[in-house]
Every structure is written in structure tokens, then in C-alpha cells.
N, CA and C atoms as a LAMMPS dump frame, in Angstrom:
ITEM: TIMESTEP
0
ITEM: NUMBER OF ATOMS
273
ITEM: BOX BOUNDS ff ff ff
-5.0000000000000000e+02 5.0000000000000000e+02
-5.0000000000000000e+02 5.0000000000000000e+02
-5.0000000000000000e+02 5.0000000000000000e+02
ITEM: ATOMS id mol type element x y z
1 1 1 N 349.336 -252.643 -343.983
2 1 2 C 348.779 -252.354 -342.684
3 1 3 C 348.104 -250.988 -342.744
4 2 1 N 346.958 -250.889 -342.134
5 2 2 C 346.216 -249.637 -342.127
6 2 3 C 346.776 -248.647 -341.129
7 3 1 N 346.394 -247.425 -341.295
8 3 2 C 346.811 -246.362 -340.388
9 3 3 C 345.595 -245.918 -339.596
10 4 1 N 345.73 -245.882 -338.272
11 4 2 C 344.629 -245.449 -337.416
12 4 3 C 344.449 -243.938 -337.533
13 5 1 N 343.243 -243.542 -337.866
14 5 2 C 342.902 -242.128 -337.927
15 5 3 C 341.78 -241.877 -336.944
16 6 1 N 342.041 -241.175 -335.857
17 6 2 C 340.953 -240.899 -334.908
18 6 3 C 339.833 -240.128 -335.603
19 7 1 N 338.621 -240.496 -335.301
20 7 2 C 337.452 -239.808 -335.855
21 7 3 C 336.598 -239.306 -334.715
22 8 1 N 335.873 -238.251 -334.962
23 8 2 C 335.011 -237.728 -333.907
24 8 3 C 333.767 -238.611 -333.782
25 9 1 N 333.337 -238.883 -332.553
26 9 2 C 332.116 -239.67 -332.363
27 9 3 C 330.895 -238.908 -332.889
28 10 1 N 329.901 -239.66 -333.299
29 10 2 C 328.66 -239.064 -333.775
30 10 3 C 327.679 -238.958 -332.605
31 11 1 N 327.108 -237.786 -332.355
32 11 2 C 326.072 -237.672 -331.324
33 11 3 C 324.819 -238.438 -331.737
34 12 1 N 324.108 -238.952 -330.767
35 12 2 C 322.889 -239.731 -331.011
36 12 3 C 321.889 -238.956 -331.865
37 13 1 N 321.739 -237.676 -331.595
38 13 2 C 320.773 -236.863 -332.347
39 13 3 C 321.145 -236.797 -333.831
40 14 1 N 322.424 -236.634 -334.127
41 14 2 C 322.869 -236.577 -335.523
42 14 3 C 322.659 -237.92 -336.228
43 15 1 N 322.872 -239.002 -335.488
44 15 2 C 322.646 -240.332 -336.065
45 15 3 C 321.167 -240.542 -336.379
46 16 1 N 320.308 -240.074 -335.487
47 16 2 C 318.87 -240.201 -335.728
48 16 3 C 318.445 -239.368 -336.938
49 17 1 N 319.003 -238.178 -337.086
50 17 2 C 318.691 -237.356 -338.264
51 17 3 C 319.123 -238.063 -339.553
52 18 1 N 320.291 -238.708 -339.514
53 18 2 C 320.772 -239.438 -340.693
54 18 3 C 319.867 -240.642 -340.982
55 19 1 N 319.397 -241.314 -339.947
56 19 2 C 318.487 -242.454 -340.133
57 19 3 C 317.163 -241.989 -340.734
58 20 1 N 316.677 -240.855 -340.284
59 20 2 C 315.442 -240.293 -340.848
60 20 3 C 315.608 -239.994 -342.332
61 21 1 N 316.769 -239.47 -342.691
62 21 2 C 317.047 -239.183 -344.094
63 21 3 C 317.146 -240.481 -344.903
64 22 1 N 317.823 -241.484 -344.351
65 22 2 C 317.988 -242.767 -345.033
66 22 3 C 316.636 -243.418 -345.318
67 23 1 N 315.748 -243.39 -344.335
68 23 2 C 314.437 -244.018 -344.476
69 23 3 C 313.373 -243.075 -345.036
70 24 1 N 313.756 -241.823 -345.311
71 24 2 C 312.795 -240.815 -345.806
72 24 3 C 311.583 -240.724 -344.888
73 25 1 N 311.855 -240.702 -343.585
74 25 2 C 310.785 -240.68 -342.59
75 25 3 C 311.16 -239.685 -341.487
76 26 1 N 310.634 -238.457 -341.551
77 26 2 C 310.989 -237.449 -340.551
78 26 3 C 310.487 -237.763 -339.141
79 27 1 N 309.587 -238.723 -339.01
80 27 2 C 309.052 -239.077 -337.694
81 27 3 C 309.749 -240.289 -337.076
82 28 1 N 310.765 -240.83 -337.768
83 28 2 C 311.465 -242.021 -337.277
84 28 3 C 312.076 -241.767 -335.906
85 29 1 N 311.944 -242.745 -335.023
86 29 2 C 312.564 -242.683 -333.699
87 29 3 C 313.359 -243.966 -333.485
88 30 1 N 314.204 -243.984 -332.455
89 30 2 C 314.905 -245.213 -332.11
90 30 3 C 313.883 -246.244 -331.672
91 31 1 N 314.059 -247.495 -332.073
92 31 2 C 313.121 -248.556 -331.687
93 31 3 C 313.244 -248.903 -330.216
94 32 1 N 314.427 -248.692 -329.664
95 32 2 C 314.652 -249 -328.253
96 32 3 C 315.89 -248.246 -327.786
97 33 1 N 316.026 -248.088 -326.476
98 33 2 C 317.261 -247.484 -325.96
99 33 3 C 318.486 -248.322 -326.34
100 34 1 N 318.315 -249.634 -326.456
101 34 2 C 319.424 -250.514 -326.827
102 34 3 C 319.889 -250.257 -328.265
103 35 1 N 318.941 -249.991 -329.157
104 35 2 C 319.307 -249.682 -330.539
105 35 3 C 320.097 -248.369 -330.587
106 36 1 N 319.625 -247.381 -329.871
107 36 2 C 320.317 -246.091 -329.823
108 36 3 C 321.724 -246.26 -329.242
109 37 1 N 321.835 -247.001 -328.149
110 37 2 C 323.138 -247.222 -327.515
111 37 3 C 324.095 -247.966 -328.455
112 38 1 N 323.569 -248.981 -329.138
113 38 2 C 324.401 -249.757 -330.059
114 38 3 C 324.913 -248.879 -331.202
115 39 1 N 324.031 -248.072 -331.795
116 39 2 C 324.45 -247.224 -332.908
117 39 3 C 325.464 -246.188 -332.45
118 40 1 N 325.241 -245.612 -331.289
119 40 2 C 326.179 -244.63 -330.758
120 40 3 C 327.537 -245.275 -330.496
121 41 1 N 327.536 -246.495 -329.971
122 41 2 C 328.793 -247.201 -329.706
123 41 3 C 329.507 -247.562 -331.011
124 42 1 N 328.742 -248.027 -331.992
125 42 2 C 329.337 -248.369 -333.294
126 42 3 C 330.031 -247.156 -333.889
127 43 1 N 329.387 -246.015 -333.815
128 43 2 C 329.932 -244.802 -334.432
129 43 3 C 330.856 -244.017 -333.509
130 44 1 N 331.173 -244.578 -332.339
131 44 2 C 332.103 -243.896 -331.43
132 44 3 C 333.547 -244.188 -331.797
133 45 1 N 333.773 -245.254 -332.603
134 45 2 C 335.098 -245.628 -333.083
135 45 3 C 336.045 -246.078 -331.973
136 46 1 N 335.54 -246.4 -330.793
137 46 2 C 336.44 -246.727 -329.69
138 46 3 C 336.739 -248.213 -329.576
139 47 1 N 335.834 -249.064 -330.045
140 47 2 C 336.047 -250.496 -329.909
141 47 3 C 335.156 -251.265 -330.875
142 48 1 N 335.44 -252.545 -331.021
143 48 2 C 334.58 -253.404 -331.829
144 48 3 C 333.299 -253.668 -331.045
145 49 1 N 332.209 -253.853 -331.761
146 49 2 C 330.905 -253.992 -331.113
147 49 3 C 330.214 -255.247 -331.602
148 50 1 N 329.651 -256.015 -330.677
149 50 2 C 328.784 -257.14 -331
150 50 3 C 327.423 -256.806 -330.406
151 51 1 N 326.396 -256.831 -331.246
152 51 2 C 325.053 -256.456 -330.807
153 51 3 C 324.126 -257.646 -330.949
154 52 1 N 323.416 -257.979 -329.881
155 52 2 C 322.424 -259.047 -329.904
156 52 3 C 321.092 -258.417 -329.511
157 53 1 N 320.184 -258.362 -330.47
158 53 2 C 318.852 -257.8 -330.239
159 53 3 C 317.812 -258.78 -330.76
160 54 1 N 316.613 -258.766 -330.184
161 54 2 C 315.564 -259.669 -330.669
162 54 3 C 315.037 -259.247 -332.042
163 55 1 N 314.281 -260.121 -332.654
164 55 2 C 313.654 -259.832 -333.937
165 55 3 C 312.808 -258.566 -333.821
166 56 1 N 312.963 -257.682 -334.799
167 56 2 C 312.17 -256.459 -334.828
168 56 3 C 312.725 -255.324 -333.985
169 57 1 N 313.922 -255.496 -333.444
170 57 2 C 314.484 -254.474 -332.549
171 57 3 C 315.36 -253.459 -333.273
172 58 1 N 315.502 -253.592 -334.6
173 58 2 C 316.215 -252.584 -335.361
174 58 3 C 317.669 -252.88 -335.666
175 59 1 N 318.008 -254.152 -335.778
176 59 2 C 319.397 -254.512 -336.105
177 59 3 C 319.792 -254.04 -337.503
178 60 1 N 318.875 -254.062 -338.436
179 60 2 C 319.195 -253.686 -339.819
180 60 3 C 319.746 -252.267 -339.904
181 61 1 N 319.177 -251.359 -339.149
182 61 2 C 319.656 -249.979 -339.167
183 61 3 C 321.118 -249.909 -338.729
184 62 1 N 321.522 -250.8 -337.841
185 62 2 C 322.879 -250.769 -337.303
186 62 3 C 323.94 -251.055 -338.361
187 63 1 N 323.581 -251.801 -339.407
188 63 2 C 324.559 -252.02 -340.477
189 63 3 C 324.25 -251.221 -341.738
190 64 1 N 323.026 -250.716 -341.866
191 64 2 C 322.683 -249.941 -343.061
192 64 3 C 323.085 -248.472 -342.95
193 65 1 N 323.02 -247.91 -341.757
194 65 2 C 323.289 -246.483 -341.604
195 65 3 C 324.78 -246.117 -341.691
196 66 1 N 325.686 -246.802 -341.005
197 66 2 C 327.09 -246.352 -341.019
198 66 3 C 327.716 -246.134 -342.397
199 67 1 N 327.491 -247 -343.388
200 67 2 C 328.128 -246.734 -344.68
201 67 3 C 327.618 -245.477 -345.388
202 68 1 N 326.472 -244.964 -344.972
203 68 2 C 325.922 -243.773 -345.613
204 68 3 C 326.459 -242.483 -345.005
205 69 1 N 327.17 -242.59 -343.895
206 69 2 C 327.651 -241.411 -343.191
207 69 3 C 329.011 -240.97 -343.715
208 70 1 N 329.259 -239.664 -343.666
209 70 2 C 330.538 -239.112 -344.065
210 70 3 C 331.63 -239.663 -343.157
211 71 1 N 332.749 -240.072 -343.735
212 71 2 C 333.885 -240.58 -342.971
213 71 3 C 333.518 -241.828 -342.165
214 72 1 N 332.684 -242.672 -342.748
215 72 2 C 332.194 -243.849 -342.026
216 72 3 C 333.216 -244.963 -341.903
217 73 1 N 334.165 -245.028 -342.799
218 73 2 C 335.137 -246.111 -342.726
219 73 3 C 334.575 -247.378 -343.35
220 74 1 N 334.903 -248.517 -342.754
221 74 2 C 334.511 -249.811 -343.305
222 74 3 C 333.465 -250.453 -342.408
223 75 1 N 332.459 -251.056 -343.024
224 75 2 C 331.439 -251.791 -342.293
225 75 3 C 331.588 -253.264 -342.619
226 76 1 N 331.692 -254.105 -341.592
227 76 2 C 331.762 -255.552 -341.769
228 76 3 C 330.517 -256.152 -341.135
229 77 1 N 329.803 -256.958 -341.899
230 77 2 C 328.574 -257.571 -341.422
231 77 3 C 328.723 -259.085 -341.433
232 78 1 N 328.429 -259.717 -340.3
233 78 2 C 328.436 -261.172 -340.196
234 78 3 C 327.023 -261.602 -339.853
235 79 1 N 326.427 -262.433 -340.708
236 79 2 C 325.079 -262.921 -340.479
237 79 3 C 325.144 -264.425 -340.276
238 80 1 N 324.662 -264.874 -339.149
239 80 2 C 324.634 -266.298 -338.85
240 80 3 C 323.227 -266.834 -339.078
241 81 1 N 323.122 -267.919 -339.786
242 81 2 C 321.82 -268.544 -340.01
243 81 3 C 321.733 -269.803 -339.166
244 82 1 N 320.753 -269.848 -338.309
245 82 2 C 320.579 -271.002 -337.438
246 82 3 C 319.57 -271.994 -338.006
247 83 1 N 319.177 -271.763 -339.23
248 83 2 C 318.138 -272.587 -339.829
249 83 3 C 318.739 -273.41 -340.963
250 84 1 N 318.796 -274.686 -340.787
251 84 2 C 319.334 -275.583 -341.82
252 84 3 C 318.252 -276.596 -342.191
253 85 1 N 317.45 -276.258 -343.176
254 85 2 C 316.34 -277.117 -343.595
255 85 3 C 316.881 -278.437 -344.156
256 86 1 N 316.258 -279.507 -343.75
257 86 2 C 316.593 -280.811 -344.306
258 86 3 C 317.758 -281.51 -343.632
259 87 1 N 318.357 -280.924 -342.632
260 87 2 C 319.462 -281.573 -341.936
261 87 3 C 318.908 -282.224 -340.677
262 88 1 N 319.09 -283.529 -340.584
263 88 2 C 318.557 -284.22 -339.406
264 88 3 C 319.529 -284.106 -338.244
265 89 1 N 319.037 -284.366 -337.053
266 89 2 C 319.868 -284.28 -335.866
267 89 3 C 320.813 -285.479 -335.753
268 90 1 N 320.66 -286.495 -336.613
269 90 2 C 321.527 -287.674 -336.575
270 90 3 C 322.881 -287.417 -337.197
271 91 1 N 322.984 -286.378 -337.996
272 91 2 C 324.217 -286.131 -338.747
273 91 3 C 325.282 -285.547 -337.876
């Protein structure tokens, strides 16, 4: 069984600086307020987070950035594929 270790939340500005470093892009900004809110919630360590964003809204950053941060802990990624080529609706 794991031991809970409280961690300090990451401020949005610090997360954006880390994202800029990850992407080597000093001009990088949040794609949307929802992306910023999701990343801040993920790194707040207060609860589990489920994020639903449309295509192109920056979901990849939400799972790529946390493992690069100091004291990030564990990242679990679940990807659902809704595309099953060759399967008919009769099955």
C-alpha cells in the first residue's frame, strides 16, 4: 500500500513555463481556459481528474507535461479508441 505524501500545488504560471520548456517554445500559451484549468487541477493533487476536450484542444499536453515535472508522482493514461475498422453493426 502506498503512503500519501501531500505535495504543493503547481501555479498555472509555473506549469506554463514548464510547458514552454518541454516544447522549446517561449511563446507557447494555453490553448484554452479549459486546458489551463485541467492542468492546474491535475497538478493540484487534490482529486482524480477526467478531462474531455475536443480535437486540437491540447489534451496531449495534459499527459505529457506532468511526468517531466519535479515530484510529479505517477501518470496514468487511458486512451479509448472509438474506431473499429471492419466491424459491422450486425455483430
